[in-house]
Structure formats: structure tokens, C-alpha cells
N, CA, C and O of each residue as an XYZ file, in Angstrom:
760
protein
N     102.676    106.182     99.027
C     102.113    106.082     97.701
C     101.749    104.621     97.396
O     100.667    104.347     96.877
N     102.658    103.679     97.720
C     102.362    102.277     97.445
C     101.206    101.783     98.296
O     100.361    101.021     97.825
N     101.170    102.215     99.545
C     100.064    101.797    100.412
C      98.731    102.250     99.832
O      97.753    101.503     99.860
N      98.691    103.460     99.312
C      97.463    103.983     98.711
C      97.104    103.167     97.466
O      95.931    102.887     97.223
N      98.107    102.789     96.686
C      97.850    101.985     95.494
C      97.276    100.613     95.847
O      96.532    100.025     95.062
N      97.623    100.107     97.028
C      97.205     98.767     97.407
C      95.840     98.743     98.099
O      95.300     97.661     98.330
N      95.269     99.899     98.433
C      93.987     99.951     99.147
C      92.861     99.233     98.403
O      92.116     98.493     99.045
N      92.692     99.405     97.095
C      91.584     98.699     96.443
C      91.652     97.178     96.617
O      90.625     96.532     96.824
N      92.848     96.610     96.534
C      92.955     95.159     96.696
C      92.889     94.749     98.159
O      92.595     93.591     98.455
N      93.154     95.667     99.082
C      93.074     95.359    100.517
C      91.663     95.529    101.060
O      91.363     95.052    102.155
N      90.797     96.197    100.320
C      89.451     96.463    100.821
C      88.699     95.200    101.257
O      88.101     95.208    102.333
N      88.699     94.112    100.470
C      87.991     92.907    100.933
C      88.527     92.382    102.269
O      87.774     91.841    103.078
N      89.824     92.545    102.490
C      90.427     92.109    103.748
C      89.950     92.978    104.906
O      89.632     92.472    105.982
N      89.903     94.271    104.679
C      89.458     95.183    105.728
C      87.987     94.932    106.043
O      87.590     94.915    107.208
N      87.186     94.739    105.006
C      85.758     94.465    105.209
C      85.559     93.141    105.958
O      84.725     93.071    106.860
N      86.302     92.103    105.603
C      86.194     90.818    106.290
C      86.658     90.946    107.740
O      86.048     90.378    108.646
N      87.733     91.689    107.949
C      88.222     91.889    109.318
C      87.186     92.620    110.161
O      86.942     92.259    111.312
N      86.576     93.657    109.576
C      85.511     94.385    110.278
C      84.390     93.442    110.688
O      83.949     93.461    111.837
N      83.938     92.641    109.778
C      82.821     91.738    110.022
C      83.154     90.707    111.095
O      82.355     90.473    112.003
N      84.323     90.094    110.995
C      84.693     89.050    111.947
C      85.006     89.639    113.315
O      84.640     89.057    114.336
N      85.680     90.787    113.349
C      85.995     91.379    114.652
C      84.718     91.829    115.353
O      84.638     91.789    116.581
N      83.733     92.252    114.594
C      82.450     92.645    115.173
C      81.741     91.429    115.769
O      81.194     91.503    116.869
N      81.754     90.320    115.047
C      81.064     89.128    115.541
C      81.814     88.486    116.700
O      81.187     87.855    117.551
N      83.126     88.625    116.760
C      83.887     88.029    117.860
C      83.821     88.884    119.124
O      84.272     88.452    120.185
N      83.265     90.086    119.022
C      83.140     90.981    120.176
C      81.685     91.242    120.526
O      81.337     92.327    120.993
N      80.839     90.252    120.302
C      79.415     90.358    120.627
C      78.745     91.554    119.966
O      77.904     92.215    120.575
N      79.109     91.827    118.745
C      78.467     92.888    117.984
C      79.078     94.258    118.151
O      78.744     95.172    117.398
N      79.974     94.431    119.128
C      80.599     95.749    119.279
C      81.891     95.786    118.460
O      82.665     94.829    118.441
N      82.094     96.881    117.807
C      83.256     97.033    116.931
C      84.401     97.671    117.701
O      84.230     98.716    118.328
N      85.542     97.054    117.653
C      86.746     97.629    118.245
C      87.478     98.388    117.137
O      88.260     97.807    116.384
N      87.216     99.686    117.051
C      87.817    100.499    115.988
C      89.331    100.456    116.050
O      89.997    100.486    115.016
N      89.881    100.387    117.254
C      91.344    100.350    117.371
C      91.910     99.083    116.742
O      93.017     99.104    116.203
N      91.159     97.969    116.806
C      91.632     96.741    116.180
C      91.711     96.904    114.668
O      92.665     96.457    114.032
N      90.703     97.545    114.108
C      90.680     97.768    112.658
C      91.853     98.648    112.255
O      92.540     98.372    111.271
N      92.077     99.702    113.017
C      93.195    100.612    112.726
C      94.517     99.860    112.831
O      95.405    100.055    112.002
N      94.657     99.008    113.836
C      95.893     98.247    113.994
C      96.087     97.232    112.864
O      97.210     97.013    112.412
N      95.004     96.620    112.412
C      95.099     95.707    111.273
C      95.623     96.458    110.045
O      96.539     95.993    109.367
N      95.037     97.612    109.771
C      95.467     98.429    108.627
C      96.905     98.897    108.827
O      97.693     98.904    107.882
N      97.246     99.283    110.042
C      98.606     99.734    110.334
C      99.628     98.627    110.089
O     100.700     98.881    109.539
N      99.301     97.396    110.498
C     100.209     96.275    110.238
C     100.463     96.097    108.755
O     101.593     95.846    108.334
N      99.420     96.227    107.972
C      99.517     96.129    106.513
C     100.392     97.247    105.956
O     101.274     97.011    105.130
N     100.133     98.461    106.420
C     100.867     99.633    105.917
C     102.335     99.588    106.317
O     103.194    100.019    105.548
N     102.638     99.077    107.504
C     104.034     98.992    107.947
C     104.851     98.138    106.972
O     105.976     98.499    106.624
N     104.295     97.024    106.539
C     105.005     96.152    105.597
C     105.269     96.893    104.286
O     106.392     96.889    103.781
N     104.233     97.525    103.740
C     104.405     98.235    102.473
C     105.295     99.468    102.623
O     106.025     99.820    101.696
N     105.241    100.117    103.768
C     106.111    101.274    104.001
C     107.567    100.839    104.071
O     108.450    101.526    103.558
N     107.820     99.692    104.709
C     109.187     99.169    104.751
C     109.727     98.892    103.358
O     110.872     99.226    103.053
N     108.907     98.284    102.516
C     109.313     98.021    101.137
C     109.536     99.331    100.385
O     110.479     99.447     99.602
N     108.677    100.310    100.619
C     108.812    101.612     99.956
C     110.110    102.301    100.364
O     110.787    102.903     99.530
N     110.455    102.212    101.647
C     111.709    102.798    102.125
C     112.890    102.105    101.463
O     113.862    102.760    101.089
N     112.814    100.794    101.315
C     113.880    100.046    100.638
C     114.046    100.525     99.193
O     115.169    100.732     98.734
N     112.939    100.702     98.481
C     113.022    101.207     97.101
C     113.542    102.632     97.057
O     114.327    102.979     96.175
N     113.110    103.466     98.006
C     113.582    104.853     98.062
C     115.081    104.892     98.317
O     115.804    105.652     97.673
N     115.549    104.074     99.255
C     116.974    103.988     99.538
C     117.738    103.534     98.297
O     118.805    104.070     97.999
N     117.207    102.561     97.580
C     117.841    102.087     96.346
C     117.924    103.193     95.311
O     118.928    103.322     94.611
N     116.872    103.990     95.214
C     116.865    105.104     94.274
C     117.947    106.129     94.637
O     118.652    106.629     93.761
N     118.073    106.436     95.930
C     119.116    107.366     96.369
C     120.501    106.823     96.058
O     121.387    107.574     95.650
N     120.694    105.514     96.248
C     121.992    104.913     95.952
C     122.305    104.989     94.458
O     123.440    105.275     94.077
N     121.314    104.737     93.617
C     121.530    104.867     92.171
C     121.875    106.310     91.798
O     122.761    106.543     90.976
N     121.188    107.266     92.391
C     121.494    108.675     92.121
C     122.927    109.007     92.525
O     123.612    109.742     91.814
N     123.387    108.477     93.653
C     124.773    108.723     94.084
C     125.764    108.126     93.089
O     126.791    108.735     92.789
N     125.458    106.947     92.584
C     126.337    106.311     91.596
C     126.410    107.177     90.342
O     127.491    107.381     89.789
N     125.261    107.689     89.892
C     125.242    108.531     88.696
C     126.047    109.814     88.903
O     126.708    110.281     87.976
N     126.000    110.381     90.094
C     126.729    111.612     90.374
C     128.230    111.391     90.424
O     129.000    112.285     90.072
N     128.664    110.189     90.865
C     130.092    109.900     90.979
C     130.718    109.386     89.687
O     131.942    109.352     89.564
N     129.900    108.993     88.738
C     130.437    108.432     87.499
C     129.953    109.270     86.322
O     129.167    110.205     86.473
N     130.436    108.911     85.176
C     130.002    109.618     83.968
C     128.821    108.920     83.312
O     128.471    109.231     82.173
N     128.198    107.972     84.025
C     127.057    107.260     83.460
C     125.898    108.211     83.229
O     125.597    109.059     84.070
N     125.271    108.067     82.116
C     124.077    108.845     81.821
C     122.886    108.110     82.436
O     122.601    106.970     82.071
N     122.196    108.762     83.365
C     121.107    108.128     84.108
C     120.003    107.627     83.181
O     119.493    106.524     83.376
N     119.635    108.400     82.199
C     118.555    107.995     81.292
C     118.964    106.772     80.489
O     118.164    105.852     80.321
N     120.218    106.744     79.982
C     120.685    105.591     79.216
C     120.727    104.328     80.071
O     120.356    103.249     79.609
N     121.185    104.463     81.334
C     121.269    103.300     82.194
C     119.877    102.774     82.524
O     119.640    101.569     82.447
N     118.946    103.670     82.893
C     117.581    103.223     83.190
C     116.936    102.559     81.979
O     116.249    101.548     82.123
N     117.147    103.114     80.794
C     116.522    102.513     79.615
C     117.148    101.170     79.276
O     116.494    100.334     78.653
N     118.401    100.939     79.669
C     119.005     99.627     79.417
C     118.620     98.618     80.495
O     118.634     97.413     80.242
N     118.279     99.088     81.689
C     117.854     98.194     82.772
C     116.385     97.797     82.610
O     116.028     96.648     82.870
N     115.545     98.715     82.193
C     114.098     98.492     82.147
C     113.678     97.220     81.415
O     112.830     96.494     81.933
N     114.231     96.910     80.230
C     113.798     95.666     79.566
C     114.080     94.423     80.407
O     113.273     93.494     80.434
N     115.212     94.407     81.087
C     115.557     93.245     81.912
C     114.645     93.159     83.135
O     114.276     92.068     83.569
N     114.287     94.313     83.680
C     113.338     94.328     84.798
C     111.987     93.797     84.326
O     111.359     92.996     85.020
N     111.540     94.233     83.164
C     110.264     93.753     82.623
C     110.274     92.244     82.425
O     109.295     91.570     82.746
N     111.366     91.711     81.903
C     111.477     90.266     81.701
C     111.450     89.547     83.052
O     110.756     88.542     83.208
N     112.205     90.060     84.025
C     112.231     89.451     85.354
C     110.873     89.497     86.042
O     110.440     88.514     86.644
N     110.207     90.637     85.952
C     108.879     90.786     86.553
C     107.889     89.854     85.857
O     107.079     89.196     86.510
N     107.961     89.806     84.542
C     107.084     88.911     83.790
C     107.297     87.465     84.183
O     106.337     86.709     84.332
N     108.552     87.078     84.352
C     108.856     85.698     84.761
C     108.310     85.425     86.167
O     107.768     84.349     86.420
N     108.447     86.393     87.083
C     107.921     86.201     88.444
C     106.404     86.017     88.425
O     105.856     85.239     89.207
N     105.730     86.740     87.528
C     104.268     86.628     87.429
C     103.831     85.189     87.125
O     102.693     84.812     87.404
N     104.730     84.398     86.558
C     104.405     83.025     86.156
C     104.803     81.973     87.188
O     104.563     80.784     86.980
N     105.412     82.399     88.305
C     105.945     81.432     89.268
C     104.877     80.901     90.223
O     103.851     81.544     90.441
N     105.130     79.729     90.786
C     104.222     79.185     91.812
C     104.157     80.071     93.061
O     103.117     80.139     93.716
N     105.265     80.752     93.396
C     105.262     81.647     94.559
C     104.277     82.793     94.359
O     103.507     83.115     95.265
N     104.295     83.406     93.193
C     103.334     84.472     92.888
C     101.914     83.930     93.008
O     101.049     84.573     93.604
N     101.676     82.765     92.449
C     100.343     82.168     92.482
C      99.900     81.861     93.914
O      98.740     82.076     94.266
N     100.823     81.359     94.740
C     100.485     81.052     96.136
C     100.143     82.325     96.907
O      99.177     82.357     97.669
N     100.935     83.363     96.706
C     100.657     84.633     97.385
C      99.342     85.229     96.889
O      98.569     85.771     97.678
N      99.091     85.132     95.608
C      97.843     85.644     95.044
C      96.655     84.862     95.590
O      95.606     85.439     95.878
N      96.818     83.567     95.730
C      95.738     82.740     96.285
C      95.405     83.189     97.708
O      94.234     83.287     98.076
N      96.437     83.460     98.501
C      96.221     83.970     99.858
C      95.481     85.304     99.814
O      94.524     85.515    100.559
N      95.929     86.195     98.942
C      95.352     87.539     98.868
C      93.886     87.517     98.441
O      93.149     88.469     98.701
N      93.467     86.452     97.798
C      92.094     86.379     97.292
C      91.135     85.692     98.254
O      89.941     85.606     97.965
N      91.628     85.193     99.407
C      90.765     84.442    100.317
C      90.837     84.968    101.746
O      91.336     84.266    102.626
N      90.357     86.176    102.001
C      90.452     86.713    103.361
C      89.651     85.913    104.388
O      90.125     85.692    105.502
N      88.461     85.484    104.030
C      87.623     84.767    104.987
C      88.291     83.464    105.424
O      88.300     83.132    106.610
N      88.841     82.740    104.474
C      89.545     81.491    104.796
C      90.692     81.759    105.766
O      90.856     81.031    106.746
N      91.480     82.788    105.506
C      92.609     83.121    106.380
C      92.123     83.462    107.785
O      92.637     82.931    108.769
N      91.132     84.348    107.878
C      90.665     84.771    109.196
C      90.050     83.621    109.987
O      90.240     83.533    111.200
N      89.324     82.750    109.320
C      88.726     81.623    110.029
C      89.792     80.664    110.556
O      89.618     80.065    111.617
N      90.871     80.521    109.837
C      91.932     79.601    110.241
C      92.977     80.245    111.157
O      93.578     79.556    111.981
N      93.198     81.546    111.024
C      94.327     82.191    111.702
C      93.930     83.331    112.639
O      94.793     84.123    113.019
N      92.685     83.442    113.017
C      92.223     84.592    113.810
C      92.987     84.696    115.131
O      93.193     83.702    115.827
N      93.402     85.922    115.459
C      94.074     86.220    116.722
C      93.326     87.381    117.375
O      93.165     88.439    116.766
N      92.876     87.186    118.592
C      92.136     88.233    119.296
C      93.054     89.335    119.808
O      94.262     89.151    119.955
N      92.459     90.455    120.066
C      93.148     91.565    120.701
C      93.874     92.478    119.741
O      93.993     92.198    118.548
N      94.361     93.584    120.295
C      95.064     94.565    119.458
C      96.345     94.008    118.845
O      96.653     94.283    117.686
N      97.091     93.225    119.624
C      98.326     92.626    119.090
C      97.991     91.674    117.947
O      98.683     91.654    116.930
N      96.935     90.887    118.112
C      96.505     89.968    117.066
C      96.114     90.698    115.795
O      96.429     90.252    114.692
N      95.418     91.833    115.954
C      95.016     92.623    114.784
C      96.239     93.141    114.035
O      96.299     93.068    112.807
N      97.207     93.661    114.774
C      98.432     94.172    114.149
C      99.190     93.055    113.439
O      99.655     93.229    112.312
N      99.313     91.902    114.108
C     100.032     90.775    113.508
C      99.324     90.242    112.267
O      99.973     89.911    111.275
N      97.987     90.156    112.322
C      97.261     89.678    111.142
C      97.408     90.655    109.977
O      97.544     90.234    108.828
N      97.383     91.957    110.266
C      97.583     92.951    109.209
C      98.967     92.843    108.590
O      99.118     92.915    107.370
N      99.984     92.670    109.444
C     101.353     92.530    108.938
C     101.514     91.219    108.162
O     102.174     91.185    107.123
N     100.912     90.149    108.666
C     101.001     88.858    107.977
C     100.383     88.943    106.586
O     100.961     88.476    105.605
N      99.197     89.549    106.521
C      98.586     89.726    105.208
C      99.446     90.646    104.340
O      99.605     90.400    103.144
N      99.995     91.692    104.931
C     100.869     92.600    104.186
C     102.058     91.874    103.571
O     102.468     92.192    102.454
N     102.611     90.907    104.285
C     103.742     90.136    103.747
C     103.322     89.298    102.542
O     104.041     89.231    101.545
N     102.160     88.661    102.636
C     101.668     87.904    101.482
C     101.375     88.844    100.310
O     101.682     88.532     99.159
N     100.786     89.981    100.614
C     100.474     90.956     99.574
C     101.766     91.460     98.919
O     101.833     91.632     97.702
N     102.772     91.689     99.736
C     104.078     92.089     99.210
C     104.653     90.978     98.332
O     105.207     91.251     97.268
N     104.521     89.728     98.777
C     104.988     88.600     97.969
C     104.276     88.526     96.630
O     104.848     88.092     95.630
N     103.039     88.949     96.623
C     102.238     88.929     95.401
C     102.618     90.080     94.466
O     102.625     89.905     93.248
N     102.930     91.240     95.015
C     103.000     92.456     94.197
C     104.359     93.155     94.153
O     104.495     94.163     93.460
N     105.366     92.656     94.869
C     106.641     93.367     94.903
C     107.236     93.547     93.511
O     107.793     94.601     93.205
N     107.123     92.540     92.680
C     107.726     92.614     91.348
C     107.026     93.673     90.494
O     107.677     94.405     89.747
N     105.712     93.750     90.607
C     104.986     94.791     89.862
C     105.414     96.179     90.317
O     105.551     97.090     89.501
N     105.622     96.338     91.613
C     106.078     97.636     92.125
C     107.493     97.938     91.644
O     107.822     99.091     91.367
N     108.319     96.920     91.544
C     109.667     97.105     91.012
C     109.601     97.538     89.548
O     110.376     98.390     89.113
N     108.677     96.952     88.792
C     108.494     97.360     87.395
C     108.066     98.820     87.326
O     108.558     99.573     86.486
N     107.154     99.222     88.205
C     106.722    100.614     88.215
C     107.898    101.525     88.562
O     108.048    102.600     87.979
N     108.723    101.098     89.501
C     109.918    101.841     89.888
C     110.835    102.015     88.681
O     111.397    103.090     88.469
N     110.979    100.972     87.907
C     111.853    100.997     86.742
C     111.285    101.841     85.599
O     112.028    102.503     84.874
N     109.974    101.808     85.452
C     109.339    102.496     84.324
C     109.062    103.980     84.581
O     108.982    104.764     83.635
N     108.921    104.357     85.803
C     108.649    105.754     86.115
C     107.947    105.875     87.453
O     106.719    105.835     87.530
N     108.732    106.022     88.501
C     108.229    105.966     89.867
C     107.136    106.975     90.150
O     106.168    106.649     90.837
N     107.257    108.160     89.655
C     106.293    109.206     89.999
C     105.282    109.461     88.884
O     104.609    110.492     88.888
N     105.169    108.562     87.956
C     104.236    108.731     86.852
C     102.824    108.324     87.278
O     102.600    107.180     87.674
N     101.890    109.243     87.198
C     100.509    108.967     87.560
C      99.912    107.890     86.651
O      99.117    107.068     87.107
N     100.286    107.890     85.385
C      99.781    106.894     84.436
C     100.199    105.488     84.875
O      99.370    104.579     84.914
N     101.494    105.307     85.207
C     101.962    103.990     85.640
C     101.316    103.598     86.962
O     100.976    102.432     87.163
N     101.143    104.565     87.869
C     100.516    104.263     89.159
C      99.090    103.748     88.958
O      98.696    102.754     89.568
N      98.329    104.412     88.117
C      96.952    103.990     87.860
C      96.941    102.620     87.180
O      96.158    101.748     87.557
N      97.803    102.428     86.183
C      97.852    101.149     85.474
C      98.194     99.996     86.416
O      97.537     98.956     86.384
N      99.210    100.171     87.246
C      99.601     99.096     88.146
C      98.579     98.882     89.258
O      98.414     97.755     89.726
N      97.896     99.928     89.687
C      96.801     99.765     90.649
C      95.697     98.922     90.036
O      95.132     98.057     90.705
N      95.385     99.165     88.775
C      94.373     98.362     88.079
C      94.810     96.903     87.937
O      94.017     95.986     88.147
N      96.068     96.701     87.581
C      96.576     95.333     87.425
C      96.461     94.574     88.748
O      95.955     93.452     88.781
N      96.930     95.185     89.833
C      96.874     94.538     91.149
C      95.431     94.276     91.555
O      95.115     93.203     92.070
N      94.563     95.238     91.328
C      93.148     95.078     91.698
C      92.481     93.960     90.904
O      91.732     93.160     91.464
N      92.748     93.902     89.610
C      92.155     92.848     88.777
C      92.668     91.477     89.216
O      91.894     90.526     89.328
N      93.982     91.379     89.466
C      94.541     90.105     89.927
C      93.882     89.636     91.223
O      93.607     88.448     91.392
N      93.634     90.562     92.123
C      93.135     90.211     93.452
C      91.621     90.088     93.541
O      91.117     89.323     94.364
N      90.896     90.812     92.724
C      89.456     90.903     92.923
C      88.617     90.103     91.932
O      87.487     89.729     92.247
N      89.142     89.836     90.753
C      88.344     89.103     89.773
C      88.542     87.596     89.902
O      89.588     87.123     90.345
N      87.525     86.867     89.508
C      87.541     85.406     89.643
C      88.703     84.757     88.890
O      89.246     83.753     89.351
N      89.081     85.299     87.773
C      90.172     84.732     86.972
C      91.474     85.512     87.167
O      92.234     85.697     86.217
N      91.733     85.969     88.393
C      92.924     86.770     88.689
C      94.232     86.082     88.377
O      95.180     86.724     87.923
N      94.300     84.759     88.619
C      95.540     84.021     88.336
C      95.836     84.003     86.838
O      96.987     84.137     86.421
N      94.798     83.838     86.044
C      94.964     83.837     84.587
C      95.421     85.221     84.127
O      96.308     85.339     83.281
N      94.814     86.260     84.686
C      95.195     87.625     84.335
C      96.649     87.893     84.730
O      97.379     88.539     83.979
N      97.079     87.404     85.901
C      98.469     87.590     86.338
C      99.436     86.951     85.344
O     100.474     87.527     85.019
N      99.090     85.763     84.866
C      99.954     85.095     83.876
C      99.967     85.868     82.549
O     101.006     85.963     81.896
N      98.830     86.409     82.162
C      98.762     87.212     80.943
C      99.638     88.457     81.072
O     100.379     88.799     80.150
N      99.550     89.129     82.212
C     100.399     90.307     82.457
C     101.864     89.901     82.400
O     102.683     90.623     81.831
N     102.206     88.752     82.983
C     103.584     88.274     82.941
C     104.063     88.039     81.519
O     105.171     88.438     81.163
N     103.247     87.402     80.712
C     103.621     87.145     79.309
C     103.787     88.454     78.538
O     104.706     88.590     77.731
N     102.908     89.404     78.785
C     103.004     90.709     78.107
C     104.286     91.422     78.513
O     104.979     91.979     77.661
N     104.609     91.411     79.805
C     105.826     92.094     80.269
C     107.083     91.448     79.698
O     108.010     92.141     79.280
N     107.108     90.114     79.682
C     108.283     89.441     79.113
C     108.423     89.756     77.626
O     109.526     90.011     77.143
N     107.307     89.737     76.905
C     107.337     90.046     75.479
C     107.779     91.480     75.240
O     108.563     91.753     74.331
N     107.275     92.389     76.053
C     107.650     93.805     75.945
C     109.146     93.964     76.188
O     109.827     94.650     75.426
N     109.668     93.332     77.250
C     111.102     93.434     77.553
C     111.955     92.876     76.437
O     112.940     93.498     76.039
N     111.592     91.709     75.925
C     112.348     91.094     74.827
C     112.302     91.964     73.585
O     113.309     92.122     72.894
N     111.134     92.531     73.297
C     110.996     93.417     72.142
C     111.911     94.650     72.271
O     112.530     95.082     71.299
N     111.979     95.204     73.490
C     112.855     96.367     73.700
C     114.319     96.009     73.505
O     115.087     96.791     72.945
N     114.707     94.819     73.970
C     116.100     94.394     73.806
C     116.422     94.155     72.335
O     117.460     94.602     71.846
N     115.550     93.464     71.638
C     115.787     93.171     70.210
C     115.738     94.437     69.354
O     116.400     94.513     68.319
N     114.968     95.415     69.774
C     114.831     96.643     69.012
C     115.974     97.625     69.200
O     116.085     98.596     68.452
N     116.837     97.382     70.202
C     117.924     98.340     70.436
C     119.224     97.920     69.819
O     120.221     98.631     69.938
């Protein structure tokens, strides 16, 4: 699900990889290289998804063993997650990862690796930067409603706008400020 959500922001990378791999192979396209690049990207996001799924199972086990009300606990955690995610949106690390995610051509020109192994490694490397850029947003979605189509669409739009529009860094900071304000408002209102 997360990999699918990240496809719109990964499209420029896939298109750039297609173009460069075609030119580095005398005009012939190595489809397996493209698939391996995408696979490297998906492996990173799948690993993160498994980690979140495992965390969800662990929380469910805790709820079953205790008298904690799952809805009450999630609603008390969510504001703090929103504040934390909002704060991460404002960090230099988020900005650095976002800068990487917005410049595929620069990365490929500086870091190109030939062959199938190179394609897989470049896909995974980009996936790690993309994860660095978006892990907190995915955690917020996890906290707000993992299987909610509305949240999935909203967060896909947020990630896409951050990555694809010229003022993506400004938008990321705006999203961070909104999330922090929302979290603080929820805490003060309870």
C-alpha cells in the first residue's frame, strides 16, 4: 500500500532512470534494469511497511493482555504523533532528503552504476532517501487511520506536492506547522 502511495513521487525518478539507462546502452532499453531499480525502491518501502505492521500487531497484543481501551489509547497518542511529525517536517534532515528526492537527474549523473546490480542499488539508495523524507508522514497516517482511503489519498497528495512542485520545501514546512498546531489543539481541547 505504501509503495503504491509513493509511485506518483517516484515517477520522475523512474522516467529519468529510463532515459539515462537507454542512453548508456546505445539506445537499447534494458527492461530488467528498470524493473530492478523499481524493485530496489519497493524493497525499502516494503521493509518499512513490515516494521509498521509488526508494530501494529504488538500494540494489538498489548491491548488484548491489558484492560486498555484501544480507541482511548490511540486518541491520546495521535496528538503527540502529529506534533512529532510536524516537528520532523521542519528539520534539516527532512529538507536534505526532500532535496535529494527532487533532483533525480543530479543524482544519476553523479552516482550512476551500470548493470543490474547497479540498478537495484540505485533504486534502494533512492528508496532510503525517500523513506527519510516521508517516514514521519507515513507514521502520522498509521496513527490517524491506517486503512482509511481518505488519509491515504491526502498523504499521497502531500508527498506528491512536496516532491513535484517547485516550492515543495515551503509546502513541507507548512504541513509541519499545520500538524503541530493540530496536535497542540487536540491536547489543549481534551
